[in-house]
N, C-alpha and C positions, 0 to 999 in steps of 0.2 A: 537336547530338545530343539526341534526346528522352529525358528522364529518367523512366522508368517503374518503378514498384514491382511486383514479382511478385504481391503480394496483390491489386493492382488488377485485374490480368489475370484472376486466379482469381475475383475478385468478378464481373467482367463475364461470364465464362463461366457462372457460376452463375445470374446474372440472365437470360442468354439461354435457359437451360434451364427456369427456373421462370416467367419473365415476371412475377415478383412481387417487389417490394422486401422485403416482410415475410418471405416464405418463404425468399428468398435470404439474408437476414440471419440467420435461424435456422440455415440450413445452414452459414453461414460463422462461426457462433459469435460474432456481434457484435450490438450493438443496431441497430435500423433507422436511427436518425439517423446513426450512425457509418458504416453501410454506404452510405447515400445520399451522405455527404460523400466517401467513397472513389471512388464512381462519378463524382462531379463532378470530383474531382482527376484521374481518368483522362481525362475529356473535355478538361479544360484542358491536360493534357500533350500529347495528340495534336492538339489544336486544332480539333476538330469535335464536334458533338453526336452521340452514339452511340445514345441512348435517346429514344424518343418517349414522353414522360410524359403525353400528353393522352389516351391510350387506356387501357382496362381490359379485359384485362390489358395491361401495358405492351408496347410493340413496339420493335424496333430500327429505326433510320433506315437508309436505303440505305448510308450510310457505316459504320454500325454492323454491318450484315450483312457488309460486305466486311472490316471489321476483325476480325470474329469468327473468321474462318478463320485469320488470323495469330495471334490470341490463343490459340486452342485448340492450334495447333501448338507455340507457345512453352511453354505450360503443360505439355503432354504430354511434350515433350522434356526439360524441366527436371525434372519428376517422375520420369521414367524414369531420368535420370542420377543424381539424388539417391537414389532407391531402391536403385540399384545400389551406390552408394558407401557408403551407411549400412547397408543390410541390416537396417533397423529396422522393427518392426511398430508400428501405431498403438496397440496394446494397452499398449506400454511408453512411450507419449508422456508427457513430463514436464509437470507442472503449473507454470505461470508465476505466481509470487507476488510482489507488491510489498509492502513493509513500511516503516514508519517506521524511521529509522536506529537508534535505541536498541533497538527490538524486533528488528531484523535481527541486531544484534551480540550482544546479551546474552540475549534472551528466546527467539528462534526455535530455536536449536540444541537446548536441552533439551526444549522443547515438542514439536517435530516428532519427536524421538526417542521421547518418551512416546506420542505419537499413533500412531506406527507399530507400537507393541506392541498396539494395539487394532484397527488396520485393515490391518496388513501393510505390505510394502514400498511406499514412496510416492516415486517419482522427482519431484524438484522443481527449479525454477530460481528463485532468490531475487534480487530487485533492491531495494536500499535507496534510498529517496528521501523527501523531505518529504511530509507528509500531504496538502497541497494537490495536489501533482503525482500522488500515488498515487490520489487520488479521480478526477482527470481521466483517468488511465490506465484505471481500472475502468469509468468511464462510457463511454469510447470502445471498450470491449471488447478492449483491448490487453493484458489480463492475465486470469488465471482467478480469482484470489483476492487479497484485500487484507487485510493484518494491520495494524490501527490501533487507536489509543485511541478509545474511545467518547466521543462528544461530547454531554453531557447538555443543552447549550444549543442543539443542533440547527443550529449554524452550518455543519456539513458539508452539510446539505440533501440527505440521502440518504433517499429514500422506502423505508420498511421493507418494502413489498411488492415493489418492484422490486429492492431490494438487501437481501435477507435476511442475517442474521448469527447467529453463534454466540458466546456469551460464553465466553471461554477463559481469563480471568485476572482476579483482583482484586488490584491492587497499589497502591502509594502512592509519592508523591514525598516525600523526607525532606530537611529542611535539614541540611547537613553542613559540617564544618570540620575542619581539622587540629587535633589536640589540642595543648595547651601542655605544659609540663614536668610539671604535676600531673595530666594526663589530661583536663582540662576543655577545652571548645572555645576555640580561639584567637580566634574571632570569634563570640561568643554573641549571640543575638537578644534575650535578656533584658537589661535595663538601659537606660541613656539614651545610651550612646555611639553614634557613627556606625559603621556596619558596611560594610566593603568587600564589594560584592555582585557576584557573577558571574551574569549574567542571560541568559535566552534572547532572541533577537532578536524584533522586533515581530511578525513573521508566524508564528513557531513555535507549534505547538499547545500544547506544554507550558508555554510562556511565558504563554499566555492563562489556563491553569489556575492558575498562581501569581498572576497579577494579580487573578483573581476572589477568591482567598483573602485578598489584601492590600487589597482594594478599600476596606474601611471600617476597616482596622486602622492605628493610628498608627505602627506599625513601618515602614510604607512610606516615611515621611518621614525615617527614619534610614538607609535603604539607599542607599549611594553606589555607583552602577554603575561598575565599573572594567574590565569585560570583557563582551563579548556574543558569543554564537554560537548557531546553531540546533540544535546537537547536544549531547545529554546527555553523551556520551563526551568531548567537548571541554571541557565545564565540569568534569567529573570530573578531567581531567588538570590543569586550573588549580587546583582545590581541593587536589590532592595536592602542588602546587608551593607552597602556602601563600599564594596571591594573595588569596584571599577565601573567602566561603561561597557555597553554591548549593543549590538544590533539585534533587535527582537521583532518578530512579526507584530504588526499593530493590533491584530485581533487578540493577542495574548496579553496586552498591556493597556487596553482601552480604559478600564476602570481606574488604573493607577495614574494614567495621564490626565483623566478628567478630574480626579480628586487632588492632583498635585503631588502625590507621593513620588511620582517619577516625572522628569522633565526631559525635553529634547537636549541632547548633548551637542547637536550640530544643526546646520541649516537643512532645508528640504532637499538641497542638492546632494546631500549625503543619504537620502532615502534610497532603498533598493526595491524596485517594483517586482512583484511576484504574481504569477497567475496560478490558480489552483484548478486542477482538472480531475474528473472522474473517468477512469479507464476501465475497459473490459477487453476480453480476448474474443475476436469474432469467430474463432475456430471452435469455441465452446458454445453449445446451444442449450443452455439450461433454461427451462420455461420461465422461471421467475425473472431471470436476467433479461430475456427477450421481451417480456411484458413490460418491465420497468423501462427499458430502452425506448420502446415504442411510445410509452406514456410521456417520457421526457422530451421526445422529439416533437410532441404536440404542444408542449408548454411554451409560453412566451419566453424569449431569451432573458428578459429582465427578471422573470420569476425564478429561473435557475440560479441566477447570480446571488451570492450571499450579501 
């Protein structure tokens, strides 16, 4: 049985109508490289070449012309059925947002609530994933927006013109520990003793930020890694169990610090500043994203900041 994705069929119908990969990519709200890969995937699935790429504008091969009839019928029937079931208009289409795990859990809910006070109701679908996967999804045109920490060292390799962004938060990672009986940190960074350290895994974005802080600091020689995970919430849980100390974004531990359940493990010089940004791909022209971006440009800068 041939394994076909509906979006491939819709891509092929769009290409047959425009005879242009770039125009079709804009119409389908994806980047041109992503669109080209999807057409290739369709050809591999059906086992024949559907598009003659040697001509300008592109043309369909004889097999492509024959397959176009089937593709159009399938797309039309599916859209008719879904439209009947959903009864939804495109005007209310939700925006697909991908976000780093810590941002999805602790930052996004209050921020989106605040944003909606400025732009009105904003239907959204949020998926949490690591930063590397989120960037891949954004580049492939498989999401509308990405919520991520800004990378000052440019290791994310996102062209600012192709992937414009809004700065929406200035936060910091704070070294924290359970308090001892006197209210002081159970695992302080000051001193000469070895410190049980709850660390981010090697590929985690937040872990790289901590490593940059400690790069030339003798403290790193006293940190004994006793646990690793990619997620800040996972480290927070282990800190609350008294296993060791960790650097955690302040918005994740605000209540715990205020109540005294957690305390600083070190001075403010050990804080790691972070900037949070909302990214989009300028090559994708989805009406809902365009509208939101225009509305955000009109809002005062301090309104966008969490």
